[in-house]
C-alpha positions in Angstrom: 98.2 -126.1 108.5 95.8 -126.5 111.5 92.1 -126.6 110.7 89.9 -123.5 111.2 86.5 -123.7 112.8 83.6 -124.0 110.3 82.0 -120.9 111.6 84.8 -118.8 110.0 83.5 -120.0 106.6 79.9 -119.5 107.5 80.3 -116.0 108.9 78.5 -113.4 106.9 81.0 -110.8 105.4 80.4 -107.1 105.8 81.1 -105.8 102.3 80.9 -102.2 103.5 84.3 -102.7 105.1 85.9 -103.1 101.7 84.1 -100.0 100.5 85.5 -98.0 103.4 89.0 -99.3 102.6 88.6 -98.0 99.1 87.2 -94.7 100.3 90.1 -94.3 102.8 92.6 -95.0 100.0 91.0 -92.3 97.9 91.1 -89.9 100.8 94.8 -90.7 101.3 95.3 -89.6 97.6 93.7 -86.3 98.4 90.2 -87.0 97.2 87.3 -85.4 99.0 85.0 -88.3 99.8 81.6 -87.7 101.3 80.7 -90.7 103.5 77.0 -91.6 103.4 77.9 -95.2 104.3 79.2 -95.4 107.9 76.6 -96.0 110.6 78.4 -93.7 113.1 77.2 -90.3 114.3 79.4 -87.4 113.4 78.6 -86.1 116.9 80.7 -87.3 119.9 80.0 -87.5 123.6 79.0 -84.1 125.2 81.6 -82.3 127.2 80.0 -83.2 130.6 80.3 -86.9 129.7 83.9 -86.5 128.7 84.6 -84.6 131.9 83.0 -87.4 133.9 85.4 -89.9 132.2 88.3 -87.6 133.1 87.2 -87.4 136.7 86.6 -91.2 136.9 90.2 -91.8 135.6 91.7 -89.3 138.1 89.8 -91.0 140.9 91.2 -94.4 139.8 87.8 -95.9 139.1 89.2 -98.4 136.6 88.9 -101.6 138.6 86.7 -104.5 137.6 83.0 -103.9 138.3 80.3 -106.5 138.8 79.8 -108.6 135.7 76.3 -107.0 135.6 77.7 -103.5 135.7 77.7 -100.8 138.3 74.4 -100.6 140.0 74.0 -96.8 139.7 74.2 -97.1 135.9 71.6 -100.0 135.9 69.3 -97.7 137.9 69.8 -94.8 135.5 68.9 -97.0 132.5 65.9 -98.3 134.4 64.7 -94.7 135.0 65.5 -93.8 131.4 63.3 -96.5 130.0 60.4 -95.5 132.4 60.6 -91.8 131.5 61.2 -92.0 127.8 59.9 -95.3 126.5 57.0 -96.2 128.9 58.6 -99.4 130.3 58.9 -100.1 134.0 62.1 -102.2 134.3 63.7 -103.2 137.6 67.4 -102.3 137.7 68.1 -106.0 138.5 67.1 -106.9 135.0 69.6 -104.5 133.3 73.0 -106.0 132.3 75.8 -103.6 131.3 77.8 -105.0 128.4 80.8 -104.2 126.2 78.6 -102.5 123.5 75.5 -103.8 121.8 77.8 -106.5 120.4 78.5 -107.8 123.9 74.8 -107.7 124.7 73.8 -109.6 121.6 76.6 -112.2 122.1 75.4 -112.8 125.7 71.8 -113.1 124.6 72.6 -115.6 121.8 74.8 -117.7 124.0 72.1 -117.7 126.7 69.2 -118.7 124.5 70.6 -120.7 121.5 71.6 -124.3 121.3 73.5 -126.0 118.5 71.2 -126.2 115.4 68.6 -123.8 116.7 67.1 -121.6 114.0 66.4 -117.9 114.5 64.3 -116.0 112.0 65.4 -112.5 110.9 64.0 -110.1 108.3 65.7 -109.5 104.9 66.9 -106.7 104.9 68.7 -106.5 108.3 72.1 -105.7 109.8 74.4 -108.5 108.6 76.6 -108.8 111.6 73.7 -110.0 113.7 73.7 -113.2 111.8 77.2 -113.9 113.0 76.2 -113.8 116.7 73.7 -116.5 116.0 76.2 -118.5 114.1 78.8 -118.1 116.9 76.3 -119.6 119.4 75.8 -122.6 117.1 72.5 -121.4 115.7 71.2 -121.0 112.2 70.0 -117.5 111.1 67.3 -117.7 108.5 66.5 -114.5 106.5 62.8 -114.0 105.5 62.3 -111.7 102.5 60.1 -108.7 103.4 58.4 -106.0 101.4 57.9 -102.3 101.6 54.2 -102.9 102.3 55.3 -104.5 105.7 57.9 -101.7 106.2 60.7 -104.3 105.6 59.8 -105.9 109.0 58.8 -109.4 109.9 55.0 -110.0 110.2 52.9 -112.5 112.1 52.2 -114.2 108.7 56.0 -114.6 108.2 56.3 -116.3 111.6 53.4 -118.7 110.8 54.8 -119.5 107.3 58.4 -120.0 108.3 58.4 -121.4 111.9 59.8 -125.0 111.7 60.8 -127.8 114.1 64.2 -126.2 114.8 63.0 -122.6 115.1 63.5 -121.1 118.6 63.0 -117.4 118.2 63.3 -114.2 116.2 65.8 -111.3 116.1 64.3 -108.0 115.0 65.1 -104.3 115.2 62.9 -101.2 115.6 64.0 -98.8 114.2 65.9 -101.0 111.7 69.2 -100.9 110.1 69.3 -100.4 107.0 65.8 -99.0 106.6 65.3 -96.7 109.6 61.7 -98.1 109.8 59.9 -99.1 112.9 57.4 -101.9 113.4 53.8 -100.8 113.8 52.7 -101.4 117.4 49.7 -103.6 116.4 51.9 -105.7 114.1 54.6 -106.1 116.7 52.0 -107.1 119.3 50.7 -109.8 117.0 54.2 -111.1 116.2 55.2 -111.3 119.8 52.1 -113.2 120.7 52.6 -115.6 117.9 56.2 -116.3 118.9 55.2 -116.6 122.6 52.5 -119.2 121.7 55.2 -121.3 120.2 57.4 -121.0 123.4 59.9 -119.0 121.4 62.0 -115.9 122.3 62.0 -112.4 120.8 65.3 -110.5 120.8 64.6 -106.8 120.0 67.3 -104.5 118.9 66.4 -101.0 120.3 69.7 -99.4 119.6 68.1 -96.6 117.6 65.0 -96.2 119.8 66.0 -92.8 121.0 66.5 -91.4 117.4 62.9 -91.0 116.4 61.4 -88.3 114.1 57.6 -88.8 114.1 55.7 -90.4 117.0 57.4 -90.8 120.3 58.4 -94.4 120.6 57.6 -97.1 123.2 59.9 -100.0 124.1 58.7 -103.4 123.0 58.7 -104.2 126.7 55.4 -102.3 126.9 53.9 -105.2 125.0 55.6 -108.1 126.8 57.9 -108.1 129.8 59.8 -111.2 128.5 61.3 -109.7 125.4 65.1 -109.6 125.4 66.2 -106.0 124.7 69.5 -104.9 123.1 70.6 -101.3 123.4 73.7 -99.2 123.4 75.4 -96.0 124.2 76.8 -95.9 120.6 74.1 -94.3 118.5 71.8 -92.0 120.5 74.4 -91.2 123.1 77.2 -90.9 120.4 79.8 -93.0 122.2 80.7 -95.6 119.5 84.3 -96.2 120.6 83.5 -96.3 124.3 82.1 -99.9 123.8 79.2 -99.7 126.2 75.8 -101.2 125.9 73.1 -103.1 127.8 70.7 -106.0 127.9 67.3 -106.0 129.5 66.3 -109.6 130.3 63.6 -111.4 132.4 64.5 -111.8 136.0 64.6 -115.6 135.7 67.6 -115.6 133.3 69.7 -112.8 135.0 71.7 -115.4 136.9 72.5 -117.4 133.7 73.6 -114.2 131.9 75.8 -113.3 134.8 77.5 -116.7 134.8 78.4 -116.2 131.1 79.4 -112.6 131.5 81.7 -113.2 134.4 83.8 -115.5 132.3 83.5 -114.0 128.8 84.1 -110.4 129.6 84.4 -110.1 133.4 82.8 -106.7 133.0 82.1 -103.9 130.6 84.8 -101.1 130.5 84.7 -99.6 134.0 85.7 -96.0 133.2 83.1 -95.9 130.4 80.5 -97.1 132.9 81.2 -94.4 135.4 81.3 -91.7 132.7 78.0 -92.9 131.2 76.2 -91.9 134.4 76.6 -88.3 133.1 74.6 -89.1 130.0 71.4 -89.0 132.0 72.0 -85.6 133.6 69.8 -82.8 132.3 72.5 -80.9 130.5 73.6 -83.9 128.5 70.0 -85.0 127.8 69.3 -81.5 126.4 72.3 -81.9 124.1 71.0 -85.2 122.9 67.6 -83.8 122.2 69.1 -81.0 120.1 71.1 -83.5 118.1 68.0 -85.7 117.6 66.3 -82.7 116.0 69.4 -82.1 113.9 69.2 -85.6 112.6 65.5 -85.1 111.8 66.4 -82.0 109.8 69.0 -84.0 107.8 66.4 -86.7 107.1 63.8 -84.1 106.0 66.3 -82.7 103.5 67.8 -85.8 102.1 64.6 -87.9 101.8 62.8 -85.7 99.2 66.1 -84.9 97.5 66.8 -88.6 96.8 63.2 -89.2 95.6 63.5 -86.2 93.2 66.6 -87.8 91.8 64.9 -91.0 91.0 66.4 -92.8 93.9 63.0 -93.9 95.2 62.6 -94.5 98.9 59.8 -97.0 99.4 59.5 -96.7 103.1 59.9 -93.4 104.9 62.4 -93.9 107.8 61.0 -92.7 111.1 64.1 -93.4 113.1 67.9 -94.1 113.1 69.9 -92.2 110.5 69.5 -94.4 107.3 67.6 -94.2 104.1 67.1 -97.3 102.1 66.7 -96.3 98.4 65.8 -98.1 95.2 68.4 -97.4 92.5 66.7 -99.6 89.8 65.7 -96.5 87.8 69.4 -95.9 87.2 71.0 -99.4 87.6 70.1 -103.0 87.9 73.3 -103.7 90.0 73.6 -101.8 93.3 77.2 -103.1 93.7 78.3 -101.5 90.5 76.2 -98.4 91.2 78.0 -98.0 94.6 81.4 -98.3 93.0 80.5 -95.7 90.4 79.3 -93.4 93.1 82.6 -93.8 94.9 84.9 -93.3 92.0 82.9 -90.9 89.8 81.0 -88.9 92.4 83.2 -89.3 95.4 80.3 -90.5 97.6 80.5 -93.7 99.7 77.2 -95.6 100.2 76.5 -99.2 101.0 75.1 -101.6 98.4 72.1 -103.8 99.2 73.8 -107.1 99.3 75.2 -106.4 102.7 71.7 -106.5 104.2 70.3 -109.7 102.5 69.9 -111.2 99.1 66.2 -110.4 98.5 66.7 -106.8 97.4 70.5 -106.9 96.9 70.5 -105.7 93.3 68.2 -102.8 93.6 68.7 -101.1 97.0 71.4 -99.0 98.5 71.7 -97.6 102.0 72.5 -93.9 102.5 73.4 -92.7 106.0 72.8 -89.1 107.0 75.1 -89.3 110.0 77.0 -86.3 108.6 76.5 -82.6 108.6 73.7 -80.9 106.6 76.3 -78.9 104.7 77.9 -82.2 103.5 74.5 -83.6 102.6 73.8 -80.6 100.4 77.2 -81.2 98.7 76.4 -84.9 98.3 73.0 -84.1 96.6 74.8 -81.7 94.2 77.2 -84.4 93.3 74.4 -86.9 92.8 72.6 -84.5 90.5 75.7 -84.1 88.4 76.4 -87.9 88.5 72.9 -88.8 87.4 72.7 -86.2 84.8 
């Protein structure tokens, strides 16, 4: 048998996939499973965006585009960041990618050499570690606490930066916690990394899904931060595989060289259709849906706390709640399995997001209807007695 690459053994597994397999098997048996696990909006693209896709297909706009993406879409994203997140970004700095995954892959391949270390918070989204590994780097998880909103702090950077460290990968709002980084703390962290000639990759996939203060992009603090974003979450286009990078002008050419070979371009029909996302009718729909997500959070958050599923940090974005199950169990894996088979609820155990809090935490997603969330709480009440 031929030898596999070592990275296949180092790659971090996503245990939620096995959970979803089990849930689907139960559904196939006729069980009514409520999914509070999947990180995918139950909403889909608005009708105007779907119609734009149809028209693009009829017009035959399916040829390759520039590796950087169609210029009109890059302009639209530039304007979107200026109007909604306070960041003035030249369209030339926007790179359209095959989803946020394509964006993060390009960022890692552009910035990371063999053996370079990248610091990440524990907890964080597990797949992000694999992009660092694929580029030859070493992801290092730094345990965080509720007091720091489960985000990296400037003290973490100072305590853990070593000879091989080259940068940090963070997210605001975060998956699995839904928590943002306080502006002052982020500013201090960015300055500390910058003083060490390091890079900051910021995942802003959930930036549009905010529920308290209107957010600003990290670019407001420093123009050299590498931004990852996507049409999947706020724009509800997960399967369309469309995302973007925002990078400093001096590395655009390097990113383009890689993109032209690795992907040629992002899906062209999706690019043309995505222009409709920024039209007033679609943006009004997205705003209504953001408010609907907030209503779901405002229902589920106190309900979980009342059930002894303590939420140490109130999520102010995304559609996740990271809850402490230690009042009911000292093993979140076992608790997750019991939830699935005894209460017919799918939720992701903590070990997917890092070892520090693996046994006590579980992630609930409220990317499902309010009616189903009410039913889920009723089942939890019965399950927990």
